[in-house]
Structure formats: C-alpha cells, structure tokens
N, C-alpha and C positions, 0 to 999 in steps of 0.2 A: 751379387754374383759376378757382375762384370769387373768390379774392383778386384775380386779375388783372382780372376783370370789374368788381369793385368799384372798383379803381383807375381803370379807364377811365371809369366812371360819374362818379366824383369829378372826374376831369380835365375831363370835358365841362362839369360844373357850374362849374368854375373858368376856363373858356376865355376869358371876357370879361376877367378880370383879367390872365391871362397874355398876352392879345393885345397889350396895351400895351407889353409888354417885348420882343416879337419884332421882328426887323428888318423892312424894308419888304416882303420877299417874301411874297406871299399865294397861297394855293391858290384855284383857280377855283371858282365856284359849282357845286354839284351835291348830289344827295341825301345823299351820305356825307361832305361836306366837314367837318362838325363832328366826326364820329367820327374821321376821318383826322387832323385837327389834334390832337385830344385824345391819340391814340395816338402819332403820329409826332413831334410837336414837343415831347413831354415830354422827350426825350433830345437832340434836335438841332433846328436851325432849319429852316424851310420851304424855304430856298434850296437845301438839299441835294437836295430833290425837284425844284424848279423849274428848276435849272440842270443836272440830270442828263442823260444821253444817252437817257433814256426806256427803257421796257421794255413787253413785252406783259403781259397780265393774269397769265399763269402765271409770267413772270419776276419781276414785282413780288412775287408770292407767295413766290418763292425768296428775294428780298432781305429781305422781312419775316421769313422763317423764320430767317435768320441773326442777327436782332436780338432778337426777342421771340417767346415761345411763346403766340400768340393762339389763342383758341377758333376753331373752323372758321367759325362764322357771321360774326363781325366781320372775320376775315381775308378771307373771300370777298368781303364787301361793300367793304372797303377796296381790295383788289387790283383789283376790277372798276372802281372809281372811278379809281384811279391809271392803270390800263391805258387807259381811255378819255381821261383828261385829259393823260397824259404818255406817249404811245406812243413807240416807238424813233425817234430822230432822229440826224442826222449833224453837229449844230452843233459838237461837240467831237471830231470824228473825227481821229485822228492821221495823220501821214505816216509810213508804215512803210517801212523801208529793208531790202531783201534783202541776203543775204550768205552766206558759207560756214560760219560757226560754227553749231553746234546747241546747244540747251539743253533741259532737261526741268524741269518744275515739279511738285513734290510738295506737296500741300496737306493741312493739318490744320485742322479747325474746332475751336476751343477750347470747353471745356465750358460756361462761364457765358455766356449770351447777353447782348448789349448791353454788354459790358465794354470794347469798343474796343481790342482787342489791338494791341500795337505794339512797336517797337524790339527785335526779337529778337536774341539772340546765341547763338553756340555756346560751350558750356563745355568745360573740359579733358577731361571724360569723354565728349564727343561728344553730350551732351544739348543741347537747345535751350531757352532760357529767354526769356520775354516778360513784359511788363507788361500788366495789364488795367486801364487808367487809370480807366474809369468803374466797374469792378468792385472797385476798391481791393484788388488782388491782384497777385501774380506767379505765373507758371506754368512748368511744366517738361514737355517732350516727350521721350520716348525714341524717336528716329527709327527704331530697329530694330524696335520693336514697335508704335509708335503710342500707347503708354500715356501718359496725361497726368495731372498732379497740380497742383492750385492751392493756393497758400498765402495765407491772408488776412493783411492788413496792418493796422496801427493805424488807427483811424478817421480819415478825412479826409486820408489821405496822397495819394491820387490819383497813383500813381507814373507818372513820365514815361519814365525810362530805367532799364535794368538792366545791370549789369556784374559780372564775376566777378573776385575777387582771386586771388593765386597759391596761397592755401590752400584754395580751393574755396568760400569764402563768397560769397553773392550780395548785391550792393549795389543799392539803388534810390534815385532822387531823389524825395522827397516834394514834388511840384510844388504841392500845395495847402495843405500845413501846415508849410512852411518847415523841412523835415528832410531828413537823409540817413539811410537805414536799412540795416542789415546783417542778412541772413537766414542762419541756419544750416540748410542743407537737410536735415541729419540729424534735427534736433529740431523745426524750424519756429519756433524762437525768434527774435524780432526785437529787435535792439538799435538804439535811436534816438539820433541825434546832431542836436539842434536847432541852428538857425542862431544865432550869438551876437549878431546885430544884428537888431532888429525890422524894419528896412528891407529885409532880405534875405528876400524873401517866397516865391520860387518857384524852387528848384533845378530845373534843366532837363536838360541833357545832361551826361554824365560819362565819364571814362576814367582808367584806372590807368597810371602810368608804370612803367618797368622797376624802380624802387626801391620800388614798392608804395604810392606816394602817389596819392591820388585827387584829380583836378582836375575842376572842374565849372563850368557856366555858370548864371546866373540871369537869364533873358531880360527880364522886365518890371522887375526890380530894377536892371538895368544894371550887373551885377557879374559877377565870376568868383570862384571859391573854390578852396581847397586844404584837404584833410582828411588828417591823418596817422593811419592806423588804429592805430598803436602807442600813441599818447597820446590820441587822440580830439580833438586840437586842430584847430580850423578857423580858417583865415585867409581873410579876404575882401578883394577888390580892386575898388573902385569904378572903372569904366572912364571914360576921359576924355571920350568923345563922348556927349553927352546924347541919350537916346532911341535908342541904337545897337542895343539888343536882342541881346546876345550869345547865340548859338544853338549851332551845332555846335562840337565840340572834338576835336582829335586831338593826338598827341605824335609828334614827328619822331625820327630816329635818334639825335640828341644828347640826347634827354630833354626837349626844349623843348615846352611846350604851345602850340598854335596855336588861335585862336578865329575862327570865322566869324560874321558879323553879319546879322541879319534886318531891321535898321532903318537901316543906313548902308553906304556904300561903303568898308568898312574890314575889314582883317585885323589881328589882334593876337597878340603873344606875351607870355608871362610867363617871365622868366629864373628857372629853378628854384633858382639859387644866391642871387642878389641880390633876387629877387621884384620886379624892375623890370618894369613894363608898357610895352611898346613897340607903337605902332600904325603900320600901313602903309595909306595912303590909295590906293585904286584910282582909275585915271584917269577912269572914267566915273561921274559923280555918281549915276546911276541903278542902278549895280551893287549887288546884294544877295547876298553870298556866304554863304547861309544854312547849307548843309552843306558840309564840306570833307573832303579825303582827302590823304594824303601819299604820294608815289611814292618809288622807291628812291634818287633823287637829292635827296630832301628838298624837292622842289618841291610847292607847294600847289595842288591842284586844287579847284575849287569849282563847285557847281551854282548858277548865277545865275538868280534868279527871273524876270528879264526875258527869258528865252528863250535863254540861252547856257551852254555849257560853257566854263570858263576856267581858266587856269593862271597862278600867280604864282611867279616864280623869286626866292627871297630873295637869291641870290648876285649877281644882276644888277639886280634890280628890274623886270625885264621882265614884262609882262602880255600874254598871248595869249588870244584869244577865238575860239570856233567857234559859229556859230548852230546851235541844236538842230534836228533834222530837222523837227519839227512847228511851228517858227516862234515868234513872240513870245509866243503864248498858251500855250506848252508847259509853262512853269513847272517847270523842273528842280528836283528836291528832294533825295532821298537819293542818296548817292554812295559808291562804294568802289573800290579798286584791287586787281586780282588780276594778279600778274606784270606789272606796269606797263601793263596794259590797264584802261581806265577804264570803270566801269559806273555808270549812274545811271538815274533814271526821269523821265518827263515827266508830272508830276502833274496838269497842266491838261487832259489828254486823257482821252477815254473811248472805248475802254478805256485805263486807265493803261498806260504803255509802258515796257518795259525797254530801255535803249539801251546798246550797246557801242561804245566809241571806241578805235581803235588809234592812239596818238600817232605811231608810226613811219610809218604810211601816211596818217594824218589822214583815216581813213575810218570811217563809222558803219554800224551794223547795229541793227535793233530788232525787238522782238516784243511783241504784245499780252499782257498779264499776265492769266492766267485767275483767276477767283474764283468757283468753284463754278458755272461755266457762264454767269455774268453779268459785267458790267463795272462794279463799284461803287467801285473805288479806295479810298484812295490810299496809296502807300508814303511814309513819312516818314523812314525810316532803314533801312539795310542793313548787314550784317556779313559778314566773310569767314571761312569755315570753315578748319580745318586742311588740308582736302583741296583748297582753292582753289575752293570753291563759294560761293554766297551764301545768306544767310537773309534773308527779307523778310516783310512782313506786309500784310494788307488789312484795315484797321480797320473799314471799313464792313460787312464780312461776317464779322468775328470770326475771321479765319483767319491762320495762319502758314504760310509756304511755304519750301521748300528749292529753290533754283535750281541744278540740276546741270549745270555747264558741260561741253560736249562730249558730252552724252548726249541721246538723242532722247526725246521726251515719252512718258509712259506714263500709265496710269490714276491718278487722284488717290487718296491714302490716305483711308480712311474713318474 
C-alpha cells in the first residue's frame, strides 16, 4: 500500500511533463483533478473518462477497484470528484433489440489488477486462457472451479492474442517486442521466436490451421506472417496496400487464411501452398473489416467499424451489408459464428452490446453486456467454445466472461 502511495506522489510531481504527451481530452477543474490525473492517466488517457457513459460516485469506485488497489482515502476523493464531474449520461446509449433467444453471462475477475485482460479462448481441456496485455502475462481459468493461474512472460512482450496448438501448448503474440511465444502450461517454460525482420515490429492476431501452422497479422508493420512450429521458421508477407493495418485473421475450410484490415476497405488471403497474397477490395471506400469470421459456406463475415455487419462471398464477389441496430456510432468489433448464427458486439455503445444476427431471417437481437454491475466495455475479440458458447472479455474491468447461449442469467462467479 505504501509503495502505491509513493507511486501516486511521484506521478503528481511528474504531471506537468506527462501533460504534454496526453491527447486533447482534459479533466475539469476541481479539488481532486491533479490526484485523479496522476492515478488514472498513468495507465490510460483521459478520454476514456471524458467519453464514458458516466457513473455515480459508488459506481466509479467499482470501476477503480477493478483496475488498481488504492488506499481508501485517495479512492474516496477520486470517486467523489469523478461522480460529480462525470455522472451517468445517455450519450452513448445503445438501441437494444428484443427477441426470443436467451443468454447467461458468467464473469471472472482476473487476479492482477490493471492488466487489461483480453482475447480469451477455450482450450481443449475446457479451460479458458487470456492475455493480460499490460500485465505482461497469460492466464488460465478453470470454469468448473473458478481457479485461476497467471504465467509471467518475458519482459516487454505485452501479449495481444493467445491461441492453443493441437499438443496443448499455448502461443501468444508479443505485440511490443516483435516475438511469438510458446508456453508450456505444465512447466511455465516459454520459448521465444523473434521476428526475422526488424521492420516486423508488432505481431497482433493469430490462428492455427488444420496442419498446425500458425498464421498471424502485424498491424502497424503492414504484414502477415507464417510460423512453422516444427522448424521455428517464420515467413513474413508485406501487404500490398500501404497503411492497410492487417488485423483479424481466420482460416476457412480449405485451409486458406483470410485477413481483415483496420486501415483499408480490403480483405486478403494467403495461398497456403504458393504463399501468394491476394486482395479483395470492398465496394465502399469507408469499409473497415477489422475482425472477421467464416461461416459453413466459407463466406466471410466482418464487423465494419462504420456501423455495419457485412458479408463477402468469395464464390460470387457479392458484398451484403446490414446496419447495426445502434447505428453509425455503434462500431462493431469482435465477431464469431455459432451454427451459422452471427454474434458480435457494438463497442461504441455504453453499455457494450452483444448482438445476435440470424442470416436466415435477417433479424437482430441484442443484450447489454454486464461487467460487475457497471458498463465499462469493450470487447475486442470473442471465441467459440466446444459447446457452442462464447468467451469474451471486458478489458476495462479486468474480467473474462462465458456467454452461455440458450441459458438464462445467473449470479456471476466470484
């Protein structure tokens, strides 16, 4: 506790220097502005506060408690200031669509506060794994007991995505130190595979194909990559469209990797045999297919950040779009397909919204996503379990959730 207070005091002393590096968003004047800036903007920018849906004093205390273990005195002062300055508002309220489907949310708060838990997956043994990007770790949950274990990673990795291979090893993308890592869950030993090119700086999202080859994107480096675990060989693929920011990646039934882009109206494939890169330009120049999913007919569905759910059919070249229920500011993000039903979230809304779309009837249904009784968002990735459920995360509250489709809600796991 004392160490935390010292860190806060040092941060206050450095606030003037740090101020110049922050974006334009500023906290309003008030008796606890300096303390709040020192504590809150150490890990994130002020705009996450100023653009939030707002909370009461007690709700702000809950939000803070999921991030950092503050002494009661500073916590009370900050929550009082935030509650008065940023009370609940409806500026980002979603448009919820009723329907007949039911879901239940089970939540687990991960042990290390402030780690920004994200990108969970279900492993073959039924456990759930996640990355703690700010905590430089990966973690494991046993959903049957709620037991959790965290595994530290080599310094500076800041893992973005976690995936499991067919032998049960856990792989992560070292988003900040240009590596791919393999964790042995039995021993905790990590094997590191550095990028072979210094311009390949930021491994991002990853997936294994049926042959055990790992394919991954590098967003800011504008590349994709291929890693053969048997040899450790890494092959990199610079992508043709400058600034396209390759992001989500999935593999279709033929073993072909598909890539979605966060900076261009483009989808791309890499031929697994010839390694040829092929791009498909989407008709709307503003389209941004950030995350993608593949249905049973190998059609590519994508969450378009401009407020649409969309589908590209490689067989015909046809693109279809459906406006997301909450409109242009909804910012669809994570996406997954369960039995050809499309699930995604509206990340621009507060609360963050889980959306179900039935392509057969072209109908939507949506639910507010709970996060320990508050609405702090946002989901950036989701995975399908063996039982046809979803695993999701709420980075802002350091939580991982299981969405049980067809089951009514129950009390959250503690």
